[in-house]
Backbone as a ProteinNet text record, in pm:
[ID]
protein_1_A
[PRIMARY]
MSPVATSSPKAPAEFLTSDRFPMLLFFDGECAFCNRWVARVKDADLQRHIRYGTKQGLTFQQVAQVHPEVANVESVVLVSRRPDGGEDFLVRSAAIRKVIAGLPKFRFFQVVLDIFPSFLSDLGYRIFSRMRQPLFGRWSHCRVPLEQDWELFVD
[TERTIARY]
-1514.7	-1505	-1565.2	-1681.8	-1749.1	-1726.6	-1703.7	-1679.4	-1808	-1794.6	-1908.3	-1946.6	-1847	-1871.5	-1758.7	-1787.9	-1689.1	-1690.6	-1572.9	-1568	-1520.2	-1574.1	-1534.3	-1406.9	-1334.3	-1212.3	-1241	-1156.3	-1169.6	-1035	-1025.2	-896.2	-799	-672.6	-577.4	-566	-583.5	-572.1	-682.8	-790.6	-902.2	-891.4	-795.8	-781.7	-721.8	-764.3	-710.3	-589.3	-577.5	-467.8	-384.4	-272.1	-183.8	-111.7	-32.2	46.6	144.3	200.2	295.5	226.3	108.2	30.3	-107.8	-118.9	-246.5	-355.2	-321.9	-421.6	-414.1	-531.2	-542.6	-637.1	-585.5	-660.5	-702	-833.8	-886.4	-922.6	-884.2	-909.1	-950.8	-1005.4	-1048	-922.5	-885.8	-763.9	-766.9	-884	-894.9	-898.5	-901.3	-908.3	-766.4	-738.9	-604.7	-569.4	-662.5	-634.9	-606.2	-687.5	-671.8	-534.7	-490.8	-360.2	-248	-259.1	-156.1	-157.2	-276.3	-286.7	-228.3	-259.9	-206.3	-53.5	-0.5	145.7	208.2	144.6	197.8	186.2	75.3	59.5	164.3	182.5	282	421	456.3	586.9	599.8	489.4	492.2	491.6	442.7	434.3	570.9	661.8	799.2	809	716.4	718.5	653.4	592.3	527.9	424.8	328.7	221.7	93.7	88.6	-33.9	-11.8	-110.7	-114.3	-225.7	-223	-314.3	-375.1	-496.6	-563.9	-665.5	-691.5	-791.2	-929.5	-1028.4	-1165.8	-1209.4	-1129.5	-1158.2	-1092.7	-1012.6	-935.9	-1013.5	-954.4	-1014.7	-1036.9	-939.4	-952.4	-1072.3	-1088	-1202.5	-1333.9	-1336.4	-1459.2	-1500.2	-1401.8	-1430.8	-1478.8	-1415.5	-1457.4	-1600.8	-1632.8	-1766.5	-1874.5	-1841.4	-1939.3	-1970.2	-1868.8	-1887.4	-1942	-1904.6	-1946.7	-2013.3	-2137.2	-2202.8	-2221.7	-2212.7	-2229.2	-2115.1	-2002.8	-1892.2	-1880.7	-1962.2	-1949.3	-1965.7	-2064.2	-2094.6	-2069.2	-2000.6	-1974.8	-1873	-1902.5	-1814.7	-1710.7	-1612.6	-1512.9	-1397.9	-1288.4	-1187	-1247	-1198.9	-1242.6	-1116.3	-1111.9	-996.4	-1034.5	-955.9	-970.6	-861.8	-902.5	-809	-813.9	-698.2	-687.3	-706.6	-791.1	-813.2	-716	-693.1	-604.6	-649.6	-781.5	-831.2	-817.8	-763.4	-743.8	-855.3	-967.1	-1075.2	-1041.7	-1130.3	-1106.7	-1227.9	-1200.2	-1303.8	-1292.4	-1406.2	-1410.6	-1452.1	-1365	-1390	-1399.2	-1483.5	-1499	-1494.2	-1483.4	-1483.7	-1381.8	-1422.9	-1326.3	-1271.4	-1348.2	-1296.4	-1178.8	-1188.2	-1078.4	-957.6	-981.5	-871.2	-802.8	-882.7	-824.7	-732.1	-776.6	-698.5	-571	-580.9	-465.5	-357.7	-395.9	-294.6	-247.5	-313.4	-270.5	-125.6	-41.7	97.3	188.4	134.9	220.1	256.9	381.2	419.8	388.5	399.8	371.9	225.9	138.8	-4.2	-53.9	37.1	0	-99.7	-78.1	-169.3	-310.9	-324.5	-457.2	-520.5	-438.3	-488.9	-547.5	-479.3	-528.9	-659.6	-664.1	-786.1	-902.1	-879.5	-986.5	-1028.5	-935.2	-968.8	-1055.6	-1047.3	-1127.1	-1274.9	-1301.5	-1438.6	-1497.1	-1623.6	-1688.8	-1704.4	-1717.7	-1722.5	-1831.5	-1948.3	-2056.1	-2020.7	-1946.6	-1906	-1792.9	-1695.8	-1586.9	-1637.8	-1735.6	-1796.4	-1870.1	-1939.6	-2008.2	-1905.6	-1796.6	-1690.3	-1632.5	-1615.2	-1562.7	-1657.2	-1787.5	-1885.1	-1885.6	-1876.5	-1873.8	-1748.6	-1632.9	-1507.6	-1509.7	-1565.3	-1567.8	-1646.6	-1747.2	-1823.6	-1745.4	-1655	-1581.4	-1444.6	-1395.9	-1257.3	-1232.7	-1324	-1300.9	-1305.8	-1404.8	-1401	-1277.1	-1230.9	-1114.9	-981.6	-966.1	-837.2	-832.3	-947.1	-951.7	-951.2	-959	-957.3	-842.3	-791.8	-692.9	-767.4	-718.7	-784.5	-745.6	-658	-611.2	-583.6	-573.3	-539.4	-388	-348.1	-206.9	-133	-14.7	72.4	185.7	195.9	299	439.2	535.7	675.7	715.8	816.8	858.8	891	956.9	992.1	870.7	756.4	634.4	533.9	567.2	471.6	410.9	489.3	434.9	331.6	328.5	235.1	100.2	89.2	-34	-96.9	-229.4	-305.5	-374.4	-410.6	-479.4	-618.2
532.8	422.2	466.1	419.4	461.5	358.7	406.6	314.9	247.6	130.4	61.6	133.4	172.2	241.2	340.2	438	537.8	552.5	558.2	582.2	723.5	784.5	921.2	919.4	1031.3	1035.5	1003.6	918.6	876.8	893.9	847.4	847.6	761.8	803.3	728.8	581.3	544.2	403.8	318.3	380.1	304.7	286.9	351.7	340.1	205.5	154.3	29.9	56.7	179.8	217.4	325.6	356.1	460.7	523.9	627.5	686.6	583	502	399	288.2	247.7	142.3	198.3	268.9	332	236.5	107.9	11.6	-115.5	-171	-299.3	-384.8	-496.4	-583.2	-709.9	-731.7	-854.4	-949.6	-1077.3	-1177.9	-1308.6	-1399	-1529.9	-1613.7	-1633.5	-1704.7	-1853	-1907.8	-2049.7	-2073.7	-1968.4	-1978	-1987	-2095.2	-2115.7	-2004	-1966.3	-1858.9	-1727.8	-1696.3	-1570.7	-1563.8	-1673.6	-1677.4	-1655.2	-1716.9	-1698	-1554.2	-1498.8	-1361.4	-1262.9	-1280.4	-1192.7	-1204.3	-1324.8	-1341.9	-1263.3	-1263.5	-1187.4	-1037.1	-993.3	-850.3	-807.7	-888.2	-857	-844.6	-935.6	-930.4	-809.7	-768.9	-654.4	-520.4	-519.7	-396.8	-368	-318.6	-296.8	-190.5	-96.6	8.6	-36.1	-154.1	-210.2	-115	-74.3	14.5	-60.6	-188.4	-265.8	-366	-373.8	-478.8	-574.7	-693.1	-799.4	-866.5	-913.4	-989.1	-1082.4	-1193	-1285.7	-1246.3	-1282.2	-1254.7	-1347.1	-1449.7	-1539.2	-1490.3	-1385.8	-1337.4	-1247	-1224.4	-1143	-998.4	-941.2	-800.5	-782.4	-872.2	-858.5	-881.4	-972.1	-996.3	-870.9	-799.1	-673.4	-566.5	-560.3	-465	-495.2	-622.2	-662.4	-623.9	-619.8	-577.3	-428.6	-349.8	-205.4	-169.7	-247.8	-223.6	-350.4	-378.8	-503.3	-513.7	-402.1	-404.5	-479.2	-500	-575.2	-716.4	-748.9	-876.2	-997.1	-998.4	-1117.2	-1099	-993.2	-970.4	-1074	-1137.5	-1239.9	-1169.5	-1113.2	-1031	-1000.8	-954.4	-893.5	-764.8	-721.6	-594.5	-513.3	-395	-307.8	-188.1	-163.1	-42.4	51.3	166.9	260.3	395.1	444.8	572.9	687.9	781.9	903.5	1012.9	1113.8	1223.9	1296.1	1297.8	1365.7	1279.5	1158.4	1070.7	970	986.9	889.5	764.9	667.7	542.9	504.9	452.3	400.3	249.2	182.7	38.4	8.9	-58	-89.5	-241	-284.2	-426.5	-449.9	-576	-622.9	-547.3	-506.2	-447.5	-313.9	-238.5	-111.4	-138.3	-243.2	-280.2	-326.2	-409.4	-460.7	-345.9	-255.9	-139.8	-60.2	-35.3	44.8	-28.7	-158.6	-237	-241.1	-266.7	-284.7	-154.7	-43.8	85.4	112.4	134.7	167.2	47.6	-74.1	-192.5	-237.9	-216.7	-246	-388.7	-486.4	-625.1	-646.8	-556.8	-570.7	-469	-405.2	-300	-350.5	-471.2	-527.3	-537.3	-589.9	-606	-470.5	-373.7	-239	-180.6	-200.1	-151.6	-221.6	-352.7	-428.4	-377.6	-357.9	-307.6	-166	-85.3	50.7	53.3	-50.8	-58.3	-79.7	-160.8	-198.7	-108.7	-70.3	5.7	-81.3	-16.4	-87.2	-193.6	-165.2	-263.8	-392.6	-383.5	-504.3	-577.5	-503.2	-569.8	-629.5	-566.2	-624.9	-754.7	-756	-877.4	-988.6	-956.7	-1054.7	-1103.8	-1012.6	-1049.8	-1147.2	-1118.3	-1206.5	-1345.9	-1350.7	-1480.8	-1558	-1491.2	-1557.7	-1601.7	-1519.9	-1552.4	-1681	-1708.1	-1831.9	-1952.6	-1929.7	-2040.1	-2065.7	-1975	-1985.2	-2109.4	-2147.3	-2265.5	-2395.6	-2415.3	-2537.9	-2545.3	-2431.7	-2431.4	-2445.1	-2374.6	-2365.9	-2436.1	-2469.9	-2541.6	-2450.2	-2515.5	-2446.9	-2502.6	-2419.6	-2464.4	-2498.1	-2594.2	-2632.7	-2538.9	-2444.6	-2349.9	-2215.6	-2112.6	-1981	-1968.2	-1877	-1851	-1810.3	-1863.2	-1823.2	-1742.6	-1613.6	-1530.9	-1569.2	-1545.5	-1565.7	-1461.9	-1493.4	-1404.3	-1263.5	-1252.5	-1119.8	-1040.4	-1104.7	-1037.4	-1011.4	-1042.4	-1029.6	-891.2	-785.4	-650.3	-619.9	-699.4	-676.6	-746.3	-831	-907.1	-873.1	-866.3	-845	-975.8	-989.2	-1112	-1120.4
-749.8	-659.5	-527.7	-499.7	-377.2	-267.1	-147	-36	8.6	66.8	127	254.4	330.7	457.5	480.7	557.9	594	743.8	802.5	946.4	970.3	1070.6	1102.2	1184.7	1186.4	1265.8	1412.2	1470.6	1609.7	1676.7	1796.9	1865.5	1785.5	1768.7	1686.9	1721.3	1846.8	1886.2	1824.1	1780.5	1724.6	1574.1	1510.7	1367	1328.5	1215.6	1162.1	1073.8	1026.4	938.2	1005.3	943.2	994.9	875.8	902.2	793.9	737.2	822	777.3	700	745.1	679.6	643.7	530.2	495.2	445	428.1	383	467.5	494.5	563.3	480.5	430.3	340.7	413.7	424.9	483.5	369.9	385.7	282.9	348.7	268.7	317.9	341	466.2	501	470.4	442	409.2	258.9	180.1	34.1	-22.3	-94.2	-150.4	-249.1	-336.7	-432	-358.7	-259.7	-185.4	-118.4	-59.8	4.6	-96.4	-212	-315.2	-366.2	-385.3	-435.6	-334.8	-207.8	-103.2	-97.6	-113.3	-114.1	-228.6	-344.1	-458.8	-436.8	-380.5	-350.2	-248.3	-145	-41.4	-102.5	-191	-256.1	-348.8	-411.8	-504.1	-430	-307	-227.9	-164	-243.9	-198.3	-89.4	-86.7	14.9	145.2	144.8	264.1	325	241.1	286.7	322.1	289.5	310.3	422.9	512	613.4	574.7	632.5	592.2	714.8	697	801.3	738.1	804.1	750.4	801	722.2	762.4	876.5	903.9	1015	1144.1	1134.7	1248.9	1343.3	1458.7	1563.7	1519.1	1451	1408.8	1316.7	1218.3	1127.2	1201.1	1294.2	1370.5	1447.4	1501.9	1571.7	1473.3	1355.5	1251.9	1209.2	1191.3	1145.9	1246.7	1374.5	1474.2	1460.7	1429.9	1416.1	1277.8	1176.6	1037.8	982.4	1022.4	979.6	828.2	757.6	612	542	609.8	549.7	607	705.2	776.3	685.3	600.5	520.4	371.7	335.2	193.9	145.6	33	-25.1	-110.4	-43.6	-111.1	-16.8	-74.5	10.5	64.2	177.8	236.1	260.3	201	216.5	300.9	404.4	484.5	434.1	382.8	321.5	392.5	429.4	500.6	403.1	441.4	362.3	407.4	322.7	362.4	489.4	515.8	636.4	761.7	748	862.8	882.9	813.6	823	742.6	746.1	675.5	591.8	472.7	384.5	380.9	365.9	351.8	208.2	133.6	-6.5	-22.6	-115.6	-143.3	-293.9	-330.2	-468.5	-554.2	-674	-767.8	-717.9	-641.6	-587.8	-495.1	-415.3	-325.3	-406.3	-506.1	-588.5	-662.1	-719.9	-791.4	-699.4	-578.4	-483.1	-441.4	-418.8	-374.7	-482.7	-607.7	-711.9	-775.4	-743.7	-799.8	-758.4	-854.4	-826.4	-804.6	-814.5	-803.2	-944.1	-987.7	-1126.4	-1171.7	-1084.5	-1123.1	-1161.6	-1120	-1147.9	-1249.9	-1320	-1416	-1520.4	-1573.6	-1673.9	-1618.7	-1496.7	-1436.2	-1405.2	-1371.5	-1346.3	-1475	-1587.1	-1716.5	-1752	-1732.9	-1762.1	-1677.2	-1548.2	-1461.1	-1499.9	-1547.4	-1588.5	-1714.4	-1795.8	-1918.4	-1886.4	-1785.7	-1753.7	-1645.6	-1661.5	-1554.5	-1429.7	-1316	-1187.4	-1181.6	-1236.6	-1225.2	-1298.6	-1410.7	-1482.2	-1410.4	-1359.8	-1288.2	-1157.1	-1092.9	-972.8	-1006.5	-1120.1	-1164	-1187.1	-1255.8	-1277.5	-1146.5	-1051.9	-920.1	-851.9	-855.6	-790.2	-852.5	-984.7	-1052.8	-1013.1	-1017.5	-981.2	-835.6	-749.1	-606.8	-580.3	-661	-644.9	-697	-791.9	-854.4	-790.7	-707.2	-659.2	-575.7	-488.6	-405.3	-485.5	-573.5	-654.8	-744.8	-794.3	-883.8	-810.2	-699.1	-632.3	-496.7	-440.2	-313.9	-191.8	-75.9	53.5	135.4	223.1	319.8	447.1	520.3	644.5	758.7	730.4	832	765.2	844	791.5	778.7	695.9	667.8	795.8	813.4	923.2	861.3	894.6	831.9	879.1	790.7	826.5	930.1	1008.2	1116.7	1066.1	949.8	898.5	850.3	839.6	793.8	905.3	1029.4	1138.6	1147.4	1126.2	1139.1	1030.8	924.4	814.4	835.4	936.2	956.6	1091	1091	1214.1	1251.1	1377.3	1423.1	1367.7
[MASK]
+++++++++++++++++++++++++++++++++++++++++++++++++++++++++++++++++++++++++++++++++++++++++++++++++++++++++++++++++++++++++++++++++++++++++++++++++++++++++++

């Protein structure tokens, strides 16, 4: 699973992830399917290691300026903390594989993704990404997190 981009270690205030939240998942906040999927991932992440942000939000817009390679990608974008403190940016099936790894509710999907090589699962992701809005619709607004989940969401 190769990252789209890698950031070098910087001052801690500039990191998007932390030891407490080693992953930050950006998703299309206007996509009905994406919102439902993120809600299920959030519920399955019992250890609360993942934070979430919409691709329409301020944080992602700032990330896109520094990492233009993720700005227009039609995919979720996962920022994942490495053991050395740096961060990797993953998209498509690599991002999904990393997010669902270790989440028991997604074990079946993890096995399915492990069967297929990345290039095939990426192709499937691209096809689904084109069909998700006609199939599931769009929201006219981005998700508003519940008060108890505020620490899990970035602007």
